[in-house]
N, C-alpha and C positions, 0 to 999 in steps of 0.2 A: 558699710552695709553688708548684711548677710541675708540671703533669701530665707523665707520662712518654711517653704515646702520641704518635706522629707526627700522627695525625689530630687529636688534642686540641690540639696546638701550632698546627697549621694553622688550626683553627677559632678559637682564641684570637686569633691575629694577624689573621685575616680579619675577624672581628666587631669587634675593637678598632679596626682601621684604618677599617672601614666607619663605625663610630660617630663616629670622629674627623672624617671627611670630611662626614658628614651634618650635624653641628653646626658644623664649621669653615667649609666652603663654604657652608653654610646661612646663617651670619651675614653672609658677604660678599654673598650674593644679596639678603638683606634690606636691606642698606645701599645697594647700587649699582643694583639694578634698579628700574625705574619703577613707581609706584603700589603699592609695598609700604608696610606700616605703619612700617617703619624706614628708608625712603628718605632718604639724605643725613644719616644720624645720625653718621657719621664714623669716624675711625680708632680712637678709644677704644673704640667699640662692637665694631669688628672684632677688635682685639687682646684685648678681654675675652672675646668669644665663643670665640676660638681657645683661650685659656687654660682656660676651663671645659671646652671640648671635649676637651682633652688630659687633664684631671683625670678627667672622667667615663669616658673610654676606658680609663684605667689602672685605675680602680675596677672597671670591668666585667670586664676580662680579665687584670688583673695576676696573679691567683692561678692562671690557666690557663697562660699562656705567658710571664709576666713583662712582658707588654704593651710589647714593644719598639715596635710600631706605626710603625716607621721604619727603613729599611735602613741609615741612618747609625749608628743605635744598634747594630744587629746586627753590622754590619761593624766598627764601632769596637771593640766588645767582643771581637773576635778578637785584639786587641792588648792586652787586659787582662792583669794579672799572673796571673789565673785565667781563661784564655781561654774564650770561648764555643765550644761544640763546632762544629767545621767542618761536620760531617754535618747539623746542624740548619739551616744557613744557607739552603739552597734552599727548605726548608719554610717558614721565616719570611718570606723574600722573596716567595714565591708568595702567601702569605696577605696580605701587606701590599699588594702591587700590585693583586691582584684585589679586595681589600676597598676600596681607594681608588677603583677604577673603579666598583664597584657603589654606593658611597656617593655618588659624583658623579651617577650616573644617578638616584638617589633625590632628590637636590636638584633636578635638572632637572624631574622630575615634580612636585615640590612647588611649584616656582615656574614651572610651564609657561606660564601666562597672562602672567606678568610678563616672561618672555623675549620674548614677542611684542610687548609694549608698550614694549620698550627698543630704540632704534635703534642706539646706539653699539656696534659689534662689540667694541671694546676692553673695554667694561664686561661684556659677555657672557663674553668669554674670562677676564676677571678673577675671575669667580665660580669658575671651575674651577682656575686655576693662576696662578702669579706672573708678573710682568713688571717690568722695571726702570723706575724713574722717569726716570733718565738712562741711555740705552743705551751702555754702555762695558763690553764683555765681560770684559776683565781685572779691572777694578775691581768689576764685579758679582760675578765669581767670588770675589774676595777677600772681599767682604761676606758671601757665603754660607759661606765657610770660617770667618770670624770668628764668625758667628752660631751655627754648629753646633759650633764649638770651645767656645763658652760653654755650649751645651746639654749636651754630654757631660761637660764639666768640672763643671758644676753638678749634673747627675744623680749623678755619682760622689760628689760631696760630700754631697748630701742623703741618699744611701743608705749612706754609710760608717758603720761602727760607732764610729768616733771621735766622732761626734756623739751622745753618750750620752743626751741628752734626747729624741732622735728615734728612733734605731735600737734594735732589740733587744726591743721590746715590741709587742703588738697595736696599742696606741694610736699608737705611733711608726710602724709600718708603714702604718696607715691615714692618717696625716698626710702620709706621703711623696707620695702621689698628688696631694694638694692643693698641696704645695710645688713639685712638678714643674710643675703648671699655673701657679703663680706665676712660676716660672722662665721658662716660655714667654711669659707676659705681659710680663715684664721685657725679654726679648729683642725682642719685637715693638715695645714702646714705645721702646726705646733703639737698636736696630739694624735695625729693619724698614723704615725709610724708603727706602733705596736700591733694594731688590729685592722688598719684600713678604715677606721672611723665609720662604722655602720650608723651609729647614733639615731637609728630609725628601724624598728622591727619590720615594718612593711618593706622598706627598701632592701632588706636582706632576705626575708622569708619568701616574699612573692617571687622574686627572680630565682631563688634557690629551688623553689618548686618547679619553675619553668625549666631550669637546668636538669632537674630530675626526670621530667616527662618528655622533653624535646628529643628528637632523634639526632643528637649531635655525635658525629663519629669520634671515637676515642675519648669520650668526655670524662671517664673515670667516675669516682665516687662523689656524691653531693655533700659529704661531710656533715651528716645530721648530728653527730655527737658534739660538734662545736656549734652548729647553726641553730639548734633548738635551745641553747643555753645562753651563750655570750651576747649575740646581737639582738636578742629578744629581752632577756631579763635585765641586762645591764642598762640599756637605754630607758626602760620603764622606771627603774630605780633612780637613774640620773635625772630624768625629766621631773619626777616628783620633787627631788632634792633641789633642783634649779628653781622651781616655782616657790618652794618654801623658803629658800635662801633669799630670793628677791623680796618676798613679802616681809620677812623678818628684817631685812635691811631697811626697808621703807618705814616699818613700824618703829624701829630703833632710832631713826635719824630725823624723821619728819614730824614736826609738832602740829 
């Protein structure tokens, strides 16, 4: 079920993306900021926290808006065999980017004292948005394309009625959100090393804007030279390719 009203769709995407960022950026803050209970607990904790964040966000608002919570999903589905309505795209994108910004502000307030206790500006920026382990824009862009390609290809597979044990029943629909979280976990563990796997333009840009405007002591630069290219363009291209790949696969194999 997806609600029909424009306001309802906006609210669903706003709240879903806000929840995603509160839990996703929240786990990063817990790991990288000084004097937290989870300080230095590592990549496994970050990827697990993000996976659960995605699953919870989909459970919260999937029945309202379909819980795209990601412009790469919304734009990618424009190229589906049953395309997403073009008229709904501005509503979804507005909800996603605004929800991501507000979610990041909530994380900043939650970890307010710990930002003051952390000296490294790169760690502070890393709470909000992604950065490359090795800065190589073309290769970083390719990494985000590949990661988001797997995301949309995987989502299409999880939700397809050809998976009879999953789709077509209330239990199956409830399981989908958990499996999408597992998919994001897998992407983070397998493909997240080079860039931190934004795989979501709103997840990166909304919090990056929050980092830019918030009065965070010693925060340093927001790195717009990277942020306006790799985590925005890469996921959009990858999302489209993921949808097209799944549809081609079905057309080529199912009689």
